[in-house]
C-alpha positions in Angstrom: 35.0 15.6 3.5 36.6 11.9 3.1 34.5 10.6 5.9 31.2 12.3 4.3 32.1 10.6 0.9 32.5 7.3 2.5 29.2 7.4 4.2 27.6 9.0 1.1 28.9 6.2 -1.2 27.9 3.3 1.1 24.9 1.6 2.6 23.9 4.2 5.2 21.7 6.4 3.0 19.9 3.3 1.7 19.6 2.4 5.6 18.3 5.8 6.6 15.5 5.7 3.8 14.2 2.7 4.8 14.1 3.2 8.7 11.9 6.3 7.7 9.8 4.4 5.2 9.1 1.7 7.8 8.2 4.1 10.8 5.8 6.1 8.0 4.3 2.8 7.1 3.9 1.8 10.7 2.2 5.1 11.5 -0.3 4.4 8.5 -1.2 1.0 10.1 -1.9 2.3 13.3 -4.1 4.9 11.9 -6.0 2.2 10.4 -6.4 0.5 13.7 -8.6 1.5 16.5 -5.4 2.4 18.4 -5.0 6.3 18.8 -1.2 7.1 18.3 -0.3 9.7 21.1 3.3 10.2 19.6 2.2 10.7 16.0 3.5 14.5 15.5 6.9 13.2 17.3 7.1 10.5 14.9 6.1 12.9 12.1 9.2 15.0 13.0 11.4 12.1 13.4 11.1 11.0 9.7 11.4 14.3 8.4 15.0 14.6 9.9 15.7 11.0 8.9 14.5 11.8 5.1 16.5 15.3 5.3 19.8 13.2 6.3 19.0 10.8 3.3 18.7 14.0 0.9 21.9 15.8 2.3 23.9 12.4 1.6 22.4 12.3 -2.1 23.8 13.7 -5.4 21.7 15.9 -7.1 22.6 18.1 -10.4 22.1 21.8 -10.2 18.6 21.7 -11.9 17.3 19.2 -9.0 18.8 21.3 -6.4 16.9 24.4 -7.8 13.9 22.3 -7.9 14.2 21.4 -4.3 15.2 24.4 -2.8 11.9 25.9 -4.9 9.4 23.3 -3.7 10.8 23.6 -0.2 10.5 27.4 -0.1 6.8 26.9 -1.2 6.4 24.1 1.5 7.8 26.5 3.9 5.3 29.4 3.0 2.5 26.9 3.6 4.1 25.8 6.9 3.9 29.9 8.1 0.4 30.1 6.7 -1.2 27.1 8.1 1.1 25.8 10.7 0.9 22.4 9.1 4.3 21.1 7.9 2.8 18.4 5.9 4.1 19.9 2.5 7.7 20.2 4.0 7.6 16.6 5.0 6.5 15.4 1.5 8.9 17.4 -0.5 11.6 16.0 1.6 10.4 12.7 1.4 10.3 12.6 -2.5 13.7 14.2 -2.8 14.9 11.7 -0.4 13.8 8.8 -2.9 16.1 9.4 -5.3 18.6 6.5 -6.3 16.4 3.9 -4.4 14.7 1.5 -6.9 11.3 1.9 -7.3 10.1 -1.8 -7.3 12.2 -2.3 -4.3 10.5 0.6 -2.6 7.1 -0.4 -3.7 7.6 -4.3 -2.6 8.7 -3.1 0.9 6.0 -0.9 0.9 3.3 -3.5 -0.3 4.8 -6.4 2.1 4.7 -3.9 5.1 1.2 -2.6 4.7 0.1 -6.1 3.9 1.5 -7.8 6.8 0.2 -4.7 8.9 -3.3 -5.1 7.8 -3.1 -9.1 8.3 -2.4 -8.4 11.9 -5.2 -5.6 12.3 -7.6 -8.3 10.6 -6.4 -11.1 13.0 -6.7 -9.4 16.1 -10.0 -8.3 15.3 -11.5 -11.6 13.8 -10.1 -13.4 17.1 -11.5 -10.7 19.5 -8.4 -9.8 21.1 -8.2 -6.1 19.4 -10.6 -3.8 17.2 -14.3 -4.4 16.3 -15.0 -6.8 13.5 -18.1 -4.8 12.0 -19.9 -1.6 12.3 -23.4 -1.0 12.8 -25.0 2.6 11.9 -26.7 4.4 9.2 -24.2 4.4 6.2 -26.7 7.1 4.1 -27.4 4.9 1.2 -31.2 5.9 1.5 -32.4 8.6 -0.9 -31.5 12.2 -0.1 -35.5 12.8 -0.1 -36.2 10.5 2.6 -33.6 11.6 5.1 -32.3 15.2 4.5 -35.6 16.8 3.3 -38.5 14.6 5.2 -36.4 13.9 8.3 -37.0 10.3 8.1 -34.2 8.4 10.4 -31.9 6.4 8.3 -32.0 2.6 8.9 -28.9 1.0 10.4 -27.1 -1.6 8.7 -24.1 -3.9 10.1 -20.9 -3.9 7.7 -17.7 -5.3 8.4 -14.5 -3.7 9.3 -12.2 -6.3 10.2 -10.4 -3.9 13.0 -10.3 -0.9 10.3 -12.8 1.2 11.8 -14.7 1.5 8.9 -16.0 -0.8 6.0 -14.5 2.3 3.4 -11.3 2.1 5.2 -10.9 -1.7 4.6 -11.9 -1.3 1.1 -9.8 1.3 0.3 -6.7 -0.8 2.0 -7.5 -3.6 0.1 -7.5 -1.4 -3.2 -4.2 0.1 -2.3 -2.6 -3.1 -1.6 -4.0 -4.6 -4.8 -2.8 -1.7 -6.9 0.7 -2.0 -5.4 1.0 -5.8 -5.3 -0.2 -5.9 -9.2 2.3 -3.3 -10.0 5.5 -4.9 -8.5 4.9 -8.4 -9.6 3.2 -7.3 -12.9 5.7 -8.9 -15.2 4.8 -12.4 -13.3 1.0 -12.0 -13.3 -0.9 -14.7 -14.9 -4.7 -14.7 -16.1 -5.7 -17.1 -12.9 -3.8 -14.9 -10.5 -6.1 -11.5 -11.7 -9.1 -14.0 -11.4 -8.2 -14.8 -7.8 -7.7 -11.2 -7.1 -11.1 -10.5 -8.6 -12.8 -13.0 -6.5 -11.2 -11.3 -3.4 -12.4 -8.1 -4.5 -16.0 -9.3 -4.8 -15.4 -10.8 -1.2 -14.2 -7.5 0.0 -17.4 -5.9 -1.3 -19.7 -8.3 0.1 -18.3 -7.4 3.5 -18.1 -3.9 2.9 -20.7 -2.9 0.2 -18.2 -0.2 -1.1 -19.1 0.1 -4.6 -16.6 2.7 -5.1 -13.4 0.5 -4.4 -15.2 -2.6 -5.8 -15.7 -0.8 -9.3 -12.1 0.9 -9.5 -10.3 -2.4 -8.4 -12.3 -4.2 -11.1 -11.2 -1.9 -13.9 -7.6 -2.2 -12.6 -7.5 -5.8 -12.5 -9.4 -6.0 -16.0 -6.7 -3.1 -17.8 -4.0 -5.0 -16.0 -4.9 -8.3 -17.4 -5.2 -7.1 -20.7 -2.1 -5.0 -20.8 -0.3 -8.6 -19.5 -1.7 -10.5 -22.5 -1.6 -7.7 -25.3 2.1 -6.3 -24.7 1.6 -4.5 -28.1 -1.2 -2.0 -26.5 1.9 -0.9 -23.8 3.5 0.9 -27.0 0.7 2.9 -28.0 0.7 6.7 -27.7 -3.0 6.3 -27.2 -3.4 4.8 -24.2 -1.1 7.5 -22.6 -3.0 10.4 -23.9 -6.3 8.6 -22.5 -4.4 8.7 -19.2 -4.0 12.4 -19.7 -7.5 13.1 -20.8 -8.7 11.3 -17.5 -6.6 13.0 -15.3 -7.8 16.3 -16.7 -11.4 15.2 -16.7 -11.2 14.3 -13.0 -9.3 17.6 -12.0 -12.0 19.4 -14.2 -14.9 17.7 -12.7 -13.8 18.3 -9.1 -13.2 22.0 -9.9 -16.9 22.4 -11.3 -18.0 20.4 -8.2 -16.6 22.8 -6.0 -17.8 25.7 -8.0 -21.4 24.1 -8.2 -22.1 22.4 -4.9 -24.4 24.9 -3.6 -26.6 25.0 -6.9 -26.5 21.5 -7.0 -28.0 21.5 -3.4 -30.7 23.9 -4.1 -31.7 22.3 -7.4 -32.2 18.8 -5.5 -34.1 20.7 -3.2 -36.6 22.6 -5.8 -36.9 19.2 -7.7 -38.2 17.5 -4.7 -40.3 20.0 -3.4 -41.6 21.8 -6.6 -41.0 19.0 -9.3 -38.7 21.2 -11.0 -34.9 21.7 -10.6 -35.1 25.4 -11.5 -31.7 25.2 -13.1 -30.0 24.4 -16.2 -28.8 20.9 -17.4 -25.4 21.2 -16.4 -26.5 21.7 -12.7 -28.9 19.0 -13.4 -26.6 16.5 -14.7 -24.1 17.2 -11.7 -27.2 16.5 -9.4 -27.7 12.9 -11.2 -24.1 12.1 -10.7 -23.9 13.1 -7.2 -26.7 10.7 -6.3 -24.6 7.8 -7.4 -21.7 9.2 -5.5 -23.2 9.3 -2.2 -24.0 13.0 -2.4 -20.3 13.9 -2.3 -20.8 17.0 -4.2 -23.6 18.4 -1.9 -21.4 17.3 1.0 -19.4 20.4 0.4 -22.1 22.4 1.8 -22.6 20.7 5.0 -20.7 23.2 6.8 -21.5 26.9 7.9 -19.2 28.6 5.5 -19.3 25.4 2.7 -15.9 24.4 3.4 -14.8 22.9 0.2 -16.5 25.1 -2.2 -14.3 27.1 -4.3 -14.7 30.4 -2.5 -12.8 28.5 0.3 -9.8 28.0 -1.7 -6.8 30.2 -1.3 -3.4 30.6 -2.6 -1.9 29.0 0.3 -4.6 27.7 2.5 -5.6 28.9 6.2 -5.1 27.2 9.3 -8.7 26.1 9.5 -8.7 24.5 6.4 -6.3 21.8 8.0 -9.0 20.6 10.5 -12.1 19.9 8.2 -12.5 16.6 6.4 -14.3 15.8 3.7 -14.2 13.0 0.9 -13.3 14.5 -2.4 -9.8 13.9 -2.9 -8.9 16.6 -5.5 -11.2 19.2 -4.0 -9.7 18.4 -0.7 -5.8 19.0 -2.4 -6.7 22.7 -3.2 -8.8 23.4 0.0 -6.7 22.0 2.5 -3.1 22.9 0.9 -3.9 25.9 -1.3 -4.2 26.5 -5.2 -0.5 27.1 -5.4 0.7 23.7 -3.8 -2.3 22.0 -5.8 -1.3 23.2 -9.1 2.5 22.4 -8.4 0.9 18.7 -7.3 -0.7 18.5 -10.8 2.4 19.4 -12.6 4.3 16.6 -10.8 1.3 14.4 -11.9 1.8 15.6 -15.5 5.7 14.7 -15.5 5.2 11.7 -14.2 2.6 10.7 -16.6 5.0 12.1 -19.4 7.6 9.6 -17.7 5.7 6.6 -18.0 5.1 7.3 -21.6 9.2 7.9 -22.1 9.6 4.4 -20.2 6.7 2.8 -21.7 5.6 1.7 -18.3 1.8 0.9 -19.1 1.0 -0.7 -15.7 2.3 2.6 -14.2 0.1 4.4 -16.1 -3.0 2.2 -15.4 -2.1 2.5 -11.7 -1.9 6.4 -12.2 -5.2 6.5 -13.8 -7.3 4.7 -11.4 -5.9 6.4 -8.5 -6.8 9.5 -10.5 -10.2 8.7 -10.7 -10.5 7.4 -7.3 -9.2 10.7 -5.7 -12.2 11.9 -7.1 -14.6 10.7 -4.7 -12.2 9.4 -2.0 -9.3 11.3 0.0 -7.2 8.8 1.0 -4.1 9.8 -1.1 -4.4 13.5 0.1 -3.2 13.0 3.5 -0.7 13.9 6.1 0.4 10.2 5.9 2.8 10.0 3.4 3.0 6.0 3.8 -0.6 6.1 1.9 0.3 8.0 -1.4 2.9 5.7 -3.3 2.4 7.9 -6.1 5.2 10.1 -4.0 7.5 7.0 -4.5 7.1 7.0 -8.1 7.7 10.9 -8.4 10.6 10.6 -6.5 12.1 7.7 -8.3 10.9 8.9 -12.2 11.7 12.4 -11.5 14.9 12.3 -9.9 16.6 8.8 -10.5 18.5 7.7 -13.7 16.7 4.5 -15.0 19.0 1.9 -14.6 18.0 1.0 -11.1 14.2 0.6 -11.7 13.9 -3.0 -11.9 16.8 -4.1 -9.2 
């Protein structure tokens, strides 16, 4: 017992955590490159064991142990039903984040991810490894000309800089901007925001990813306002707005999962019969769908309309682990099940409450823009723990006392 106490009170738990985090981040970087990782599953097992050891070397109170055991039980049920151990790994990782300073975690994540992305870009640009661009039909033509008439979509060339797809490049840039601004928020000046905004426009010119550009612009504008209007950070209204945005994003996603087939039928009827033959609600969803590149209608692309609400279940099923689409909130409930999905949403609400209690306005802004991004992109809902840095924020804010935050 004396040896255990000495190990627990030393630097070893901290070292364990960062070894595990480093491996997870490297897995994300490799996934974004053209290289196929043949030992990805084995690495996931290794990082799980590392974080489990960190968990066992960390002090938790009785309520925290009860919560961890309950969540691990839910995760185990998910594993038995689906055969995927994602949730066990995620719960263990979040629990292992206790006593690790938040900004230290995020700063390290930002720096490793940035370095990895720069290496991928450098290898691509120099022609050593990875394609610099991608030429294909990106589906930005109207649905009428491609889906209904059958006209072949025109091919375009967009830049990937070694990341496989233009949207992947745009997404990684957005994640780096979000992490970087949060970590260095207290040091940010207006000209820094301007410089990053110019980079944001540059990435848009390379990728033509409107979603990433618009979300990035909103985040940078909001962060700049919060930097210079510090009184806003104390206002309850902005935190209530964050709650409303989260509710709206989840509500819209559920609505889309319910109505996707009707939206598809209404678009068909509108094209061929000049009348959608449905109510204003469905017509409005159809118009929104056109502006988000057919994300809603894409839920009807498979034989059983994977992603629509009738394919959701309490703890999902094995087949749901293999089908992919872009709507993140829908993917959360489809892939992992309604019960784990609700628990994740509750954790998000608890995190939002902590942002209010700590007056972490930049955290609130980050939380809000990622909630919106998660409507149309599924980057955060993934087997890759290193993608979703909100998990680190949950682990810190929901388990750790406030005195270590700024270290």
